C-alpha positions as a printed NumPy array, in Angstrom:
array([[-44.834,  57.256,  -9.809],
       [-46.012,  53.722,  -9.195],
       [-44.201,  51.284,  -6.968],
       [-43.109,  49.204,  -9.998],
       [-41.687,  52.315, -11.704],
       [-39.779,  53.223,  -8.529],
       [-38.299,  49.719,  -8.347],
       [-37.237,  49.87 , -12.013],
       [-35.666,  53.33 , -11.486],
       [-33.793,  52.081,  -8.408],
       [-32.509,  49.011, -10.289],
       [-31.313,  51.165, -13.218],
       [-29.497,  53.489, -10.826],
       [-27.671,  50.539,  -9.262],
       [-26.687,  49.111, -12.658],
       [-25.507,  52.519, -13.944],
       [-23.181,  52.886, -10.979],
       [-21.365,  49.594, -11.557],
       [-18.005,  49.405, -13.293],
       [-15.375,  50.924, -11.049],
       [-14.314,  50.162,  -7.538],
       [-16.856,  50.362,  -4.731],
       [-19.81 ,  50.539,  -7.16 ],
       [-18.84 ,  53.847,  -8.785],
       [-17.727,  54.31 , -12.395],
       [-13.983,  54.199, -12.979],
       [-12.175,  57.472, -13.61 ],
       [ -9.313,  58.192, -16.02 ],
       [ -6.79 ,  58.581, -13.147],
       [ -7.831,  55.194, -11.69 ],
       [ -7.472,  53.52 , -15.082],
       [ -4.118,  55.227, -15.718],
       [ -2.82 ,  53.973, -12.363],
       [ -4.005,  50.422, -13.153],
       [ -2.333,  50.49 , -16.602],
       [  0.933,  51.806, -15.099],
       [  0.832,  49.111, -12.41 ],
       [  0.307,  46.416, -15.06 ],
       [  3.179,  47.746, -17.215],
       [  5.55 ,  47.883, -14.241],
       [  4.617,  44.315, -13.29 ],
       [  5.589,  43.03 , -16.772],
       [  8.269,  44.784, -16.433],
       [  7.996,  47.165, -19.394],
       [  9.822,  50.46 , -19.727],
       [  7.586,  53.398, -20.626],
       [  7.774,  57.205, -20.519],
       [  4.145,  58.108, -19.822],
       [  0.524,  56.906, -19.945],
       [ -2.442,  59.107, -20.869],
       [ -6.017,  57.79 , -20.633],
       [ -9.295,  59.254, -21.917],
       [-12.734,  57.836, -21.358],
       [-14.671,  56.939, -24.493],
       [-18.38 ,  56.89 , -25.213],
       [-18.302,  53.099, -25.342],
       [-18.713,  50.456, -22.682],
       [-17.951,  46.77 , -22.281],
       [-20.156,  44.577, -20.123],
       [-21.462,  47.682, -18.388],
       [-18.038,  49.218, -17.647],
       [-16.725,  52.348, -19.371],
       [-13.963,  51.841, -21.964],
       [-10.897,  54.105, -21.83 ],
       [ -8.397,  54.781, -24.6  ],
       [ -4.896,  54.824, -23.13 ],
       [ -1.855,  55.998, -25.074],
       [  1.386,  54.523, -23.753],
       [  4.708,  56.079, -24.785],
       [  7.37 ,  53.372, -24.901],
       [  9.97 ,  55.856, -26.173],
       [ 10.144,  57.952, -29.299],
       [  8.516,  57.399, -31.639],
       [  6.691,  54.379, -30.244],
       [  3.221,  55.127, -28.816],
       [  0.832,  52.206, -28.409],
       [ -2.936,  52.548, -27.97 ],
       [ -4.7  ,  50.296, -25.49 ],
       [ -8.463,  50.121, -25.046],
       [ -9.059,  49.214, -21.411],
       [-11.774,  48.864, -18.83 ],
       [-11.929,  48.187, -15.119],
       [-14.471,  45.367, -15.088],
       [-15.337,  44.686, -11.474],
       [-12.186,  46.524, -10.446],
       [ -9.98 ,  44.307, -12.658],
       [ -8.047,  45.793, -15.57 ],
       [ -8.922,  44.196, -18.919],
       [ -7.307,  45.354, -22.189],
       [ -8.216,  44.903, -25.841],
       [ -5.124,  42.7  , -26.116],
       [ -6.717,  40.258, -23.644],
       [-10.269,  40.587, -25.012],
       [-10.544,  41.902, -28.597],
       [-14.234,  42.719, -28.073],
       [-13.071,  45.817, -26.165],
       [-12.908,  48.61 , -28.744],
       [-12.181,  52.309, -28.317],
       [-13.95 ,  53.564, -31.413],
       [-13.07 ,  56.857, -33.084],
       [-14.906,  59.303, -30.816],
       [-13.921,  59.791, -27.208],
       [-14.646,  62.332, -24.48 ],
       [-12.169,  64.411, -22.526]])
């Protein structure tokens, strides 16, 4: 491998790791905790939050689909990301979209 190819590979590795806290991709439990913290700060009453990562990304950060149960039968879907460690939802930025397919 040439020096230029090594530099490109190193740069891609650094970019791929961005999105969560401390340079690593965000996980579903981290996103769930951030959503719960945001809801409690509102203050909104909810029963549970369940987040799944999707195949999509927004500005280099993974998008998660979070279902929030506000009490039967009221479940709201939020598409969220931790951009630079900050929670951003599709309600704040409509460009964030979950899409139909998502991973477990």
